[in-house]
N, C-alpha and C positions, 0 to 999 in steps of 0.2 A: 465535346468538352476536352480541353487540353489536359493531358496527363502529366503530372510532375515527374521529372527525371529522378533517378536514384540519388544523385548528388544533392539536389535541392531538398528532397525528403530527409536525407541524413542531416543536412544543416538545420532544418526546422526542428527535428527531434533533439539534436544537440542543444539548441537554444532553449527548448522547453525543459529538458532534464537538468540544465544548469541554472534554473531559477528565473528565467525570463518570463514575463507575462505574455499573454496572447498578442496584445497590441504591440509590445516591443518586438516580438518575433516577426510580426507582419512588416514592421519598418526595416528590420535588419535583413530579412530574407527577400524583401520586396515582393510579397505576395499578399493576397487578400485575407481578411480575417476569417472568412468562411473556409478558405483553403486550409488554414492552420487548424481550425476547429475540426474540419473533416478528417485531416490526417491524425489529429489527436484521438479522435473516436476510433478510427481504423487501427491505429497502433495500439491503443488501449485494449481493444477487443482481442487482437492477435496476441498480445503479451499475456493477457489473462488466460487465454486458452492454452498457451504454451506452459505457463506456470502451473496450471491445474494438472496438466498431463505429465510434466517432467519433474517437478519438485515433489518427489515421492520417495519413500523408504529412506528417509534421512536418518543417519546414525548419529544422533545428537546425545549429549549427556546432560547439559544444563540449558534449559530454555527459559527465557524471560518474556513475559507478556505485559502489555500495557495498552492504553487507549488514548488517542490524541484528538483534541477538539478542533472543529472548524465550523463554518456555517455556510448554508446554501441560500442565496438570494437575500436573506435578512436574518439577523439573530432572532432567536426564539421569542424574546420579549418584544420585538418590533414587528413580527409577522402580522399581527392583527391590524396594524395601521399601514402596512405596506400595500402599494397599489399593484394589482394583478399578480399577487404572490402565488406561485404554483403550489400544488398540494404537498410537495416534498420540501418546502421552504422551512428554514429554521436550523437548529443545531444539527450537526452531522459529525459522527465519530468514526475514526479509523482504528480498528483493533489490530494490533500487530503482535507477532510471536517470533522471536529471534533466537537462533542458536548462539549461546554466549561465546563459544570457542571459535567457530568458523565465521561468525557474524552473518550467517545466511538468514534472510528473512523467509522463514518457513511458511507462514500463513498470515493472511491479512483479510479483514472483512470490513466493509463500509456499511454503516447503518446508524441506528440510534444507540442509546446506552442502556437498552432494556435487557431483561432476562432472556428474551427470545434471541436477540443478536449475540449475546454472550454464549448461548447454547450452540448456535450455528457456528460461531467462531471456534469454539473448543472441539466440536465434532470434526471440523475441517482440519484443525491442528493434529488431532489424534490420528486421523486417517493418513497423514503424511509421514509419520514416524516409524522407524524400523525397530525400535527397542524401548524399554522403560527409561523414563527420563526423570530428572528433578526439575520441577516447575516452580517458578516464583512469579507471583503477581502482586499488584497493589491490593489495598483493602476493599476494593469495590465488591459489594455484596453479590452482584450478579455472577461472579466467578464460582461461588461455592457449589451450587447445584449443577452448574454447567460442567465444571471439572469432574464432579462425581459421576454424572451421567455419561460423559464422553469417554472417560478412561476406566470406568467401572472399578475404581480403586487401584488400578495398575499404574500408579504414578506416585512419586514422592513429592508432595505438594506443600508449599509454605507460602505465607503472605508476609509482605513487608509493609506494615502500616505506618505511614508517615504522619506526623503531627505538624501542623502549620500555625503560624501566628505572627504577631508583630511585637516581640518582646521589648523593643526600644520605645514603643509608643509613638513612632514617627508618623507624622501626618504632613501631607503636602503633595506637590506634583509628582515627586519621585515615587510616592506610594501608588499612584495611579498607573504608572508605566512599568512597575516592577512586580514580579510574582511574590506571593507571600513567602516568608522565610521559613524553612524547615527547622523546627525547634527540637525534633526528636524522631526516632523511629523504633518500632517494636517488631521483632521477628516472631512470627507465630506459626508453629507446625500445625498443619490441618489434618493430614493423614499420610500414611506411609512412613518412611524413615528418612526425611530430608536431612542432609548435612547442614546444620545451621550456620556453619562457617562459610558455606557457599551460597547462602541466601542473599539475594540482592537484585536490584533493578537498574543499576547504574548504566549498563550497556544499552538496554532498551530505551532508557531516557535520553541517552546520547543519540540514539537513532531518531528520536523525536526531533532533535535539533537538525539532524541531516535532512529530515523531511521538510521542515520549515524553511531551510536554506535552499533545498532543491526543487520545491514546488511553490511558485509564487502565490498560489491561492491559499496557502497555509500561513503566509506572513501576517502577523498581527498588526492592527492599527493602520491598515491601508484599505484601498478600495479594490484590491486584487482578490476578491472572494469569488467562489464558484456561483454561477447563476443557475446551473442545472446539476442535480445530484448525479445524473448519469455521467456527465463530463468530469465531475469530481472523481468518480470511481475509475474512469479511464485514465486520468492523470496519475492516480495512485498506482494502477497496474503498470503503466509505462515507467514510472519512477522506480519501482521495485525490480522490474526487469533489467533496467540499466544498472541499478545498484548491485543486484546479484551477479550479473553476467558480464558487465562491461567495465565496471569501475574497480580499479585495483585498490585494495585496502592498504593503507600506508604501513600498518603493522604486519599484516600477513604477507605483503608483497605479492599478492595474487587476489583474484576476485573471491568473494564469499562462496560462489558456486563451485569454483575450483577447489577451495579449501574443504568443502563438504562433499567432494567427489560427485557432484551433480553433473559436472561437465569436465572435460579434460583439456579445454583450450580457452584462451582469452577471446571473448566476443568483442565485436566492434558495433557501432551504431548501424553500419550497413547490414549487419546480420538481423537487426530488428526490422529494418526496411525490407529485407528479404522475407520475413514472416508476413509483413503486410501484403507484399506482392503475391506471395503464395496464397494467402487468404482471398485476395481479389481474383486470382486465376481460378480457384476452386468455386467461388461464388458465380463466376461467369459460366463455368462448365455446368454447374448445377442448374443455372437459369436456362441454358440452352438445351439441357437434357442429353441423353446418350445419342450417339450417332446412329441413324437408321438409314440404310441404303434405299434409294428410290427404286420402286418397282418399275420394270420396263413394260411399256405397253406393246400391243401386238404390232402396231405400225413401226415401232423401233426395231 
């Protein structure tokens, strides 16, 4: 099987992280769909492993958390009528937690919107922090017990509960394609001593837009949805690796990882390719096993 060179791999990854679909990437890079999908899987795995091992002991002050919706294979209400729908078909949520100041994506979890996923997400976030933080989330009920269990009260936690509606009573096509209008917001201190003037979710909500622009499968009202939940998770891991380490933030004038002192240099896409190639080499070595010298026979 022909192995892609580093330059082609870097091109494919650049196309994916800039919001191109799988099929658009195959046409631009002149490779097969299976090649792009395989590289997405390999890069996603390598990025997830690197993030898990290196985004640790983050010295953040204000962390905002949110969850963003997408779907796999079919929307939840259409799964029953979908042909050959896999077991993980339906709505899929990406939970994200970002340092407000450095813009570093500290933790992310892909799953459903249940209490169990909220708990997994918050325990992961707590394990990556170096100090006590002020945490702000939306009003989703799953956060309450998850934050309590994960931080054991060692956090200043507040909720920003937004109220939505259509005060103008507008009906028509524009109502279908536009989100509900926010008519108000309530700041509620849950426990600890959160500074209510610092309570907000605007930065993490702006990050939701970055995700929808940077990953084609998150774009609404298109057919560019995920067909497999695993590939959805790989795309998320690749996106956040590129966002944290390779993409210079316009305001910070450096990457979020540099601003948070997670790394001391600007990464390039070739560095992500190097992670993939390193993982491939380790997998090959593991498959072959350790070197054992051949025993010489008497005739030799």
